[in-house]
Backbone as numpy.savetxt, mean C-alpha at the origin, in Angstrom:
# Nx Ny Nz CAx CAy CAz Cx Cy Cz
-5.74 -17.60 -10.22 -6.29 -17.19 -8.95 -6.77 -15.74 -9.00
-5.97 -14.85 -9.50 -6.30 -13.44 -9.49 -7.11 -13.05 -10.72
-8.13 -12.28 -10.49 -8.90 -11.73 -11.60 -8.67 -10.23 -11.72
-7.83 -9.69 -10.85 -7.54 -8.26 -10.85 -6.34 -7.92 -11.70
-5.75 -6.81 -11.38 -4.60 -6.32 -12.12 -3.33 -7.02 -11.67
-2.42 -7.20 -12.61 -1.11 -7.75 -12.26 -0.27 -6.66 -11.60
0.80 -7.07 -10.99 1.72 -6.11 -10.37 2.28 -5.18 -11.44
2.62 -5.73 -12.59 3.14 -4.90 -13.69 2.11 -3.87 -14.13
0.83 -4.26 -14.17 -0.23 -3.32 -14.55 -0.40 -2.23 -13.49
-0.28 -2.60 -12.23 -0.36 -1.61 -11.16 0.80 -0.62 -11.26
1.99 -1.14 -11.53 3.14 -0.25 -11.69 2.93 0.68 -12.88
2.34 0.18 -13.95 2.07 1.01 -15.12 1.06 2.10 -14.77
0.03 1.76 -13.97 -0.94 2.76 -13.55 -0.28 3.89 -12.77
0.63 3.54 -11.89 1.35 4.54 -11.11 2.17 5.42 -12.05
2.89 4.80 -12.97 3.71 5.53 -13.93 2.85 6.48 -14.76
1.70 5.99 -15.24 0.81 6.79 -16.08 0.21 7.97 -15.31
-0.21 7.72 -14.06 -0.79 8.80 -13.26 0.26 9.87 -12.97
1.46 9.45 -12.64 2.54 10.42 -12.39 2.79 11.28 -13.61
2.80 10.66 -14.79 3.03 11.41 -16.02 1.87 12.37 -16.30
0.65 11.89 -16.11 -0.53 12.71 -16.38 -0.63 13.90 -15.43
-0.25 13.70 -14.18 -0.35 14.75 -13.17 0.92 15.59 -13.05
1.98 15.17 -13.74 3.23 15.92 -13.70 3.96 15.80 -12.37
3.75 14.67 -11.67 4.46 14.46 -10.41 5.95 14.31 -10.70
6.75 15.10 -10.03 8.20 14.98 -10.12 8.70 14.94 -8.69
9.15 13.79 -8.28 9.43 13.58 -6.87 10.75 12.83 -6.71
11.46 13.16 -5.66 12.72 12.47 -5.39 12.46 11.18 -4.62
13.45 10.35 -4.59 13.38 9.11 -3.83 13.10 9.40 -2.35
13.79 10.38 -1.82 13.63 10.73 -0.41 12.22 11.25 -0.12
11.67 12.05 -1.04 10.31 12.55 -0.85 9.31 11.40 -0.89
9.50 10.46 -1.81 8.57 9.34 -1.90 8.63 8.51 -0.62
9.83 8.31 -0.09 9.97 7.57 1.16 9.24 8.29 2.29
9.37 9.60 2.35 8.68 10.36 3.39 7.17 10.23 3.25
6.65 10.29 2.03 5.21 10.12 1.82 4.76 8.71 2.21
5.57 7.72 1.87 5.25 6.35 2.24 5.13 6.21 3.75
6.10 6.75 4.46 6.08 6.64 5.92 4.87 7.37 6.51
4.52 8.51 5.93 3.34 9.24 6.41 2.08 8.40 6.20
1.99 7.73 5.07 0.81 6.90 4.79 0.75 5.69 5.71
1.89 5.10 6.03 1.91 3.99 6.99 1.39 4.48 8.35
1.77 5.69 8.72 1.27 6.27 9.96 -0.24 6.46 9.92
-0.79 6.81 8.77 -2.24 6.98 8.65 -2.95 5.63 8.76
-2.35 4.57 8.22 -2.92 3.23 8.40 -2.95 2.90 9.89
-1.84 3.15 10.57 -1.75 2.85 12.00 -2.80 3.62 12.79
-2.98 4.88 12.46 -3.97 5.70 13.16 -5.37 5.10 13.03
-5.73 4.68 11.82 -7.06 4.11 11.60 -7.21 2.75 12.28
-6.17 1.92 12.21 -6.23 0.61 12.86 -6.39 0.77 14.37
-5.68 1.72 14.94 -5.80 1.95 16.38 -7.19 2.43 16.76
-7.82 3.22 15.91 -9.21 3.61 16.16 -10.09 2.38 16.25
-9.91 1.48 15.32 -10.74 0.28 15.27 -10.46 -0.64 16.46
-9.20 -0.86 16.76 -8.87 -1.79 17.84 -9.21 -1.19 19.21
-8.92 0.07 19.38 -9.20 0.73 20.66 -10.70 0.90 20.86
-11.34 1.53 19.90 -12.76 1.83 20.04 -13.63 0.59 19.85
-13.22 -0.26 18.93 -14.01 -1.46 18.67 -13.99 -2.44 19.83
-12.87 -2.52 20.53 -12.78 -3.47 21.64 -13.60 -3.01 22.84
-13.92 -1.74 22.89 -14.71 -1.23 24.00 -16.20 -1.22 23.65
-16.54 -1.75 22.52 -17.93 -1.78 22.05 -18.56 -0.39 22.03
-17.74 0.62 21.89 -18.26 1.99 21.87 -18.48 2.48 20.44
-18.09 1.69 19.48 -18.21 2.10 18.09 -19.41 1.39 17.47
-20.24 2.17 16.83 -21.39 1.58 16.14 -20.91 0.83 14.90
-21.78 0.00 14.37 -21.43 -0.74 13.15 -21.14 0.22 12.01
-21.88 1.31 11.93 -21.66 2.30 10.88 -20.31 2.98 11.05
-19.98 3.34 12.29 -18.68 3.97 12.55 -17.54 3.01 12.22
-17.70 1.75 12.59 -16.67 0.75 12.29 -16.51 0.58 10.78
-17.61 0.61 10.07 -17.56 0.49 8.61 -16.78 1.64 7.99
-16.97 2.84 8.50 -16.23 4.01 8.01 -14.74 3.83 8.28
-14.39 3.37 9.48 -12.98 3.17 9.81 -12.37 2.11 8.92
-13.07 1.01 8.70 -12.56 -0.06 7.83 -12.37 0.48 6.41
-13.30 1.29 5.93 -13.16 1.91 4.61 -11.92 2.81 4.57
-11.73 3.59 5.65 -10.55 4.45 5.73 -9.26 3.62 5.72
-9.26 2.51 6.43 -8.08 1.63 6.44 -7.78 1.18 5.01
-8.80 0.76 4.29 -8.59 0.35 2.90 -8.01 1.45 2.05
-8.52 2.66 2.21 -8.01 3.79 1.42 -6.56 4.11 1.78
-6.24 4.03 3.05 -4.86 4.31 3.47 -3.91 3.20 3.01
-4.38 1.96 3.03 -3.55 0.86 2.51 -3.29 1.07 1.02
-4.30 1.52 0.30 -4.11 1.85 -1.12 -2.97 2.86 -1.26
-3.01 3.92 -0.44 -1.96 4.94 -0.51 -0.58 4.36 -0.22
-0.50 3.44 0.75 0.78 2.79 1.06 1.26 1.99 -0.15
0.37 1.19 -0.72 0.75 0.37 -1.87 1.16 1.26 -3.04
0.40 2.33 -3.27 0.73 3.24 -4.37 2.13 3.82 -4.18
2.43 4.24 -2.96 3.76 4.79 -2.68 4.85 3.74 -2.83
4.58 2.51 -2.43 5.55 1.42 -2.62 5.78 1.15 -4.11
4.70 1.14 -4.87 4.84 0.92 -6.31 5.67 2.03 -6.95
5.43 3.27 -6.53 6.20 4.37 -7.08 7.66 4.31 -6.64
7.89 3.92 -5.41 9.26 3.75 -4.93 9.99 2.73 -5.80
9.31 1.63 -6.10 9.90 0.62 -6.98 10.19 1.20 -8.36
9.27 2.00 -8.87 9.47 2.65 -10.17 10.69 3.56 -10.15
10.80 4.36 -9.11 11.90 5.33 -9.02 13.25 4.63 -9.03
13.36 3.51 -8.30 14.66 2.83 -8.22 14.84 1.77 -9.29
13.80 1.49 -10.08 13.92 0.55 -11.18 13.72 -0.91 -10.81
12.89 -1.16 -9.81 12.61 -2.54 -9.40 11.40 -3.06 -10.18
11.56 -4.20 -10.84 10.45 -4.90 -11.48 9.82 -5.78 -10.41
8.71 -5.32 -9.86 8.11 -6.02 -8.72 7.58 -7.40 -9.09
7.09 -7.56 -10.31 6.59 -8.88 -10.70 7.72 -9.91 -10.67
8.85 -9.52 -11.22 10.03 -10.39 -11.20 10.49 -10.64 -9.76
10.50 -9.58 -8.96 10.93 -9.68 -7.57 9.99 -10.57 -6.76
8.68 -10.45 -6.98 7.73 -11.30 -6.26 7.96 -12.76 -6.60
8.18 -13.05 -7.88 8.45 -14.44 -8.28 9.72 -14.96 -7.60
10.78 -14.15 -7.64 12.06 -14.55 -7.04 11.91 -14.78 -5.54
11.26 -13.85 -4.85 11.11 -13.95 -3.40 10.21 -15.13 -3.02
9.16 -15.37 -3.80 8.28 -16.52 -3.52 9.05 -17.82 -3.61
9.94 -17.95 -4.61 10.76 -19.16 -4.73 11.70 -19.30 -3.54
12.28 -18.21 -3.10 13.18 -18.25 -1.93 12.41 -18.65 -0.67
11.19 -18.15 -0.53 10.39 -18.45 0.66 9.92 -19.89 0.72
9.84 -20.55 -0.42 9.40 -21.96 -0.43 10.30 -22.84 0.42
11.57 -22.54 0.46 12.53 -23.37 1.19 12.90 -22.82 2.56
12.29 -21.71 2.96 12.62 -21.11 4.25 11.94 -21.83 5.39
12.62 -21.84 6.52 12.04 -22.34 7.76 11.51 -21.12 8.52
10.31 -21.20 9.00 9.72 -20.06 9.70 9.70 -20.29 11.17
């Protein structure tokens, strides 16, 4: 199904970028950055829902906001991947395990 990067490859990219840039961050700092990025996603989504529902946003303005949402979601995912790296979570293994558990769940 996927033609993109695997979760393991994404985690490796995060690890490599941190090493290349010399990022040295604590678990608590990474959590704080993650929460800040989630707030930035919320801010952009609210712009779209608030302004878009009033038809006051042009198609170009909406496109910029949607692009910003994508960029902020990237930041959230990047921070989550790094959080997993810091605590030693193999996300590929965890995704497989959680998907199997969800197969039998009642929603």
